[in-house]
N, C-alpha and C positions, 0 to 999 in steps of 0.2 A: 780800840785794842791797845794795848800796851805798848810803847816805843820798842821795847825788847823782841818784843812778842813780830811786832812791823817788821824788824829786820831779820829775824828767823823765816821769816815767809817769804820776804825777798831773797833771802838766800838760799833759800829751799827752790823757789823758781827759776834762779840763776844757774843751779845746779843741772834742774832738770832740762833746763833748754841745753845746757853742755853735753848731757850724756848724747850717746850716739843713737842714732838711729837702729831700730831692728827692722828685720824681715818677718813678714808676716803670710797673710795665706795667699793662695793661688788659686785663682777661680778660673774655670773651663767652662765653657759651652759648645754644642754642638749646632749648625744651621738646623732651622729656622729661627733658632731660640737666640740669634744674636746677631752682630755682626760678623761676616767671613775674617778669614784671615787676610792680613792686608799690612802694607809697611807706608811709612811717613805721611798717616792721616795728623788730623788736627784734633786734639782732645782736649776740652775744655771744661774747666769747675763751674759750676753752677752751684755756691752754696745755698743762695737763699733758697732755692728748691731741691734741696738734696740730692743732686746728681750730679753726673758727668756726660757731658754731650760729645758725641764723636761724628766727626766730619768727614766724608772723603778718604783720601788714601788712595793708594793702587794696589791693584791686585794681581793675581797670580794665572788667571787663565785668559787671556795669554800673560807673560812678566808685563809688569808696569801698565795693564789695563787701566786706566783713569775709571775712579769709582765716586760715582754722585750721590750715595747714599746718606743717610745723616741716621742717627740713633741717640736714644738718652737711658743711661745706666740709673736705677733707682737706688743709692746707697743703703736706704733701707732694707728695701726687699731683694736688694741683690738681684735683678732681674733688667732684661734689656727689653727696650720697646723700641719699635720704629719711630721717625721724626719728622714730620713734614716741615719743611721750612718755609715761611711766607718772606715776601719782598720780592729782590732781585735772585734772579738764578744763577747761584754758586757755579762756577767752573768746575767739573770735576777734576779731580786729579791727586796729587801729592805734594809735600814740603811745601802747604801752604802757611807759613810761620803764623805761630799764634801770638799778640801781645795782649795782655789782659789791660783793660782802660776801667775808669770811673764807672762809666755804664756800659758793659759787655764787655764785647773784648773786638781787636783787630786783626785781620789776615791778610798776609799779605805775601806774593810773588809763587813760589813752585813751579810743579810742570803738568801737561796736563795729556793729550794725546800724543802720540809718537815719542813723549819722552819732551817735547816741546816746551820752553821756558814761559814762565808766566809774570806777569809784570802788575798785577791787578792789584786794588789795594778794596778791601771789605769792611764793611763794618758790621758785626753780628751783636743784635739785642737780645738780650735775655729776658724774655716777658714771660708771667704766667699764664698767659692765654696764647702765645706764639713765641716762636724763636725768631726772629726778622733778619733777613740779611741785604743789605744797602751798598751797592758799589760807590765808592766814595772820588770824587773827581781828585785827579792830580795834575799839577803843573811842573814841568821839566824834571819827570821821574827818573829814579834808576833806572839803569838796562834792567832787561828781564832778568831772572836768575833763579836758580834753584839750590837746595841745602846750604842755605846763607843764616845769616842772622837777624833779628828784625825785634823791636821792642818800643813799646809807648810809655813815657814819664808817667809820673803820679797823677800830675796835672790833667791826662788824657788829651794834650796841644802838642806836644812833640816827640817826633818819632826818631828813630836809627834806623839804618839799613848797613849792614857791614858784610862783605865779602860774598860766598858763594861760587856761582859758576854759570857755564853754560858745557855743552858738550865739546867746545871747542877751547874753553877757556877758563881760568879762574880769576877771581876778582880781588883785589887789596885796599878797594876804596870804600870809603865812608860818607853815608850822604847822611843829611840831616833833614826831616821834615817838617814844618809847621802847620798847624790846622786853623783854617781861615773860616768865612761863612760861604766864601768858593771852593772850598777842597783843601788839598794839603799841598803846600807850595817847598818845593825840595831845593838842596842846595849841597853840593859836593865839599866835603871836607877837607880842606887840604893841609896836611901834616906830614912832617918828617918822620914824626913818630907814630907807629901804627904797627899791627899784627900784619905778618906776611901773607901773601895770599893765600886762601884757603878755603874747603867745604867740608859739611857735613860735621860740625862742632857744636858742643854744647854751649848755650847760653842763657841768660836771664838779666832782667832790670829789676835791679836791686834801689825799692822805692826809698829804705833806712839812710842808704849811702848814695843816692842819686846817681849811681853808678849803671854803666850797661857793660855785663861780663861776656869774655868770650874766652873757651876752654877748649886745648886741643883742634883736633880736624886733621884733615889730609892734605898734604901740601904739593907744591909742584917738585918734581923730583929733579937731580941736578941734571944737566945736558947729558944724554948718553944713557942715563939710570933706568933702568927698568922696574927696580923694586919699589915697592910702596914707602912713600915718605910721609912719616905721622908728626906733627907737634906734641912737645910736652909742657907748655906754657898757659899761663892765666892772665887773661889781659883785661883792664876796665877803662872804660871811656866813662868820663866825669861829666856829664850830660847838665850839670849844674853851673860849670865853666862858660867863661865868654871869651875865646869858642871851646866848643869841648873838646876835651886834651885825652889823649892817650896814654897808661902807664901800665908797664908790664909788671905786675904783681907777683909774679914767682916763674919759677924754672924747676920742673922736676927729673930728678932722678927715675931713670925707667924703671927700677924695682918701689919706688912710690906712687907713681901713675905712670901707666903703659899710656903711651900717644893711640889716638884710636879715630876711626871713623865711626860715623853712626851710630852712635850710643842713644840710648834711652836717656832723657836727661827730665829732671824735675828742678823747680828752685823753693826752697822752705824760706817765706818771706819774714819768718818771724826769727830766725836762726841765723840768716844769711848763708844757707847750706846749697851748696848746689849738688845735686844727685847725679852720678853718672854710671851707668849701669850697660855692660855690653860693649856691642860696637866691634869691629876689626881693626888688628894694625897690620895686618898683611894682605888683606884683600880676601882672604878664604877661611878663616878658622874666627870664630868667635871671642871674644873676651869674657872671662867669670867675674863675679865679686862687684860687689857695689863701693863705689867710691864716693865719698863726703867730701867735698872738698869747702873748707871752712875758711869761706873767702873773707870773713870781716877780722879775720885773727891774722897777728903779724907774720907775715910769710907766705899765708894762704895753706896751713898744713893740709894733708889729706888724710882720711883715715879709711881703712878699705875693710869691710866685713864680708868675711868667706861668705860664700854664696851654698845656700841647701843642695843638699842631692837634687832632692825633688823640684828644683827650680831650673829647667833649661834656660841656658846664656844663649843669646841670639845679636843680631845686630837687624838696624833699620826700625827699632821699635819706637817709642813715645812714652810720654807720661805728663803728668800734671799732678800737683798738690792741693786738695781739699783743705781748705785752713779749719773749717770749724770743725774735723774730726781728727786734725793733725794725722792726716794718713796722705802719703803718697799713691799713685796708682800708676805701674810701667805695665807694659804689655806689648802683646803683637811682635812683629817682625819676624826674623826667618834667619836660617842658616842654608848651607847650601844644600841641606837634602830634607829639610821639615821648614812648614809654614805654621805659624801660631795666632790662636785665637784664644788669648786669655788676658787675664787681668791679674797681675802681682801686688800684693800688697804691702809699703813699707809702713813701719807704725814710726814719725817722726820723735815721737817722746812722750814719756812715761805718764800715765795720766796723773794727776793729783789725787793724793789719797783723801778719803770723804771724811767729814768732819767728825769728832766724835759726839757734837751735842753737847760738851763742855764747855 
């Protein structure tokens, strides 16, 4: 190709990557055609097999009932199928945070029966013949917690846990884990600069920059105050530094990014965009619109995409990005009166125009 055409092609791709995502379709089903309504489940992309996996979560009959089922959503046929897990028995429950790794994914923490906090670490391998779960041994692990942040770096050997809480307390601690042949060895990171104690925040690991990102969440209220307090900030932990170091990347005005607890969120590894949808800022009403946090741009600006009327907003949903189709999928969750069993498609970028053949 001529150098000028190469430059034009590169410029066109860069422009497409900078374009905002767009709302797509809403897919709804009823039992027994797919998983029941739930919140805080683990949604996992399996791009090699063209599917999404859904593990666990908590249900509504009764509320917070731990769910131990597993499902696979075929992205071509757009159908759910029950999934049998092999290996160790995964503890039923919600808020088991997902960390993609070079081989499969890891799950950490969450809550089980009676809302009891969990501290287990699991590896889920995504084979063609079976999805296999293995409990990972831990040494000096963090305290059990839920609605926290968890990630694995690009090597699959370094982990981070931040924040979250229990029924009695919130955490502002950061833990760094290192995987060895005997399991994962944890050590608390001591740092004077770090995000405040919080739970229910959006988070992700950016393999391009080596940073673990934390956005929003609910904070501890000042003593004597009953109203819900939410964060409007974005933090990054540089996992490539020794020791890893926290930096606050942005503090947002309420008209650009309303603080929230328990949004559905997903991270686009190609663009560095953190997608944040729904959640609640007052504990009773759900916040609308899709917020695209441009984490790799100076100041990490937020682009707000108005929500179509046909797509109901909610809190406690969850999401994931499928990198092979440049789509994010968000869904499930609830409001004070409605429980959802749906997937909402987010088109991350326009598909390149087909070649003309000349």
